[in-house]
C-alpha positions as CSV (number, residue, x, y, z in Angstrom):
1,M,-46.6,82.5,5.9
2,V,-48.6,85.9,5.8
3,M,-46.4,89.0,5.1
4,Y,-47.8,92.5,4.7
5,R,-47.2,94.5,1.5
6,D,-44.3,96.2,2.9
7,G,-42.4,92.6,3.8
8,T,-43.2,92.9,7.2
9,L,-43.8,88.8,8.5
10,L,-47.5,88.7,10.1
11,M,-47.8,85.1,10.7
12,R,-44.8,82.3,10.1
13,P,-45.3,79.5,7.7
14,S,-48.3,76.8,8.9
15,R,-50.1,74.2,7.4
16,N,-53.0,75.2,9.6
17,L,-53.5,78.5,8.2
18,V,-56.9,78.6,6.3
19,A,-57.1,82.3,5.3
20,T,-55.0,85.6,5.9
21,D,-57.9,88.3,5.8
22,C,-58.0,88.9,9.6
23,I,-54.7,88.6,10.2
24,I,-53.9,91.6,8.0
25,E,-56.8,93.5,8.8
26,R,-55.6,93.3,12.7
27,Y,-52.2,94.0,11.6
28,E,-53.3,97.5,9.7
29,A,-55.8,98.3,12.9
30,A,-52.9,97.9,15.7
31,Q,-50.5,99.9,13.4
32,A,-53.4,102.6,13.0
33,G,-53.5,103.0,17.0
34,L,-57.5,102.0,17.2
35,A,-58.5,100.6,20.5
36,P,-58.1,97.3,21.5
37,A,-61.6,96.7,21.0
38,D,-61.9,97.8,17.5
39,I,-58.9,95.3,16.4
40,P,-60.5,92.1,15.2
41,Q,-59.5,88.6,17.3
42,C,-58.4,85.8,14.7
43,Q,-58.1,82.2,15.0
44,A,-54.9,80.5,14.9
45,D,-55.9,79.6,11.4
46,G,-56.5,83.2,10.2
47,R,-60.3,83.0,10.4
48,Y,-62.7,85.8,12.5
49,V,-63.2,85.1,15.7
50,R,-67.1,84.9,15.7
51,P,-68.8,86.1,19.0
């Protein structure tokens, strides 16, 4: 489970979750109103998608 510091649930509990950095960064970027190209893409396990 990934929760933001204000208590917002970002991702449900998962046994496949490896990292949370990408999920949190994606949430913060979306909240800041960044362009879609500037919002990081995350894999299902929470890691960054590498081009």
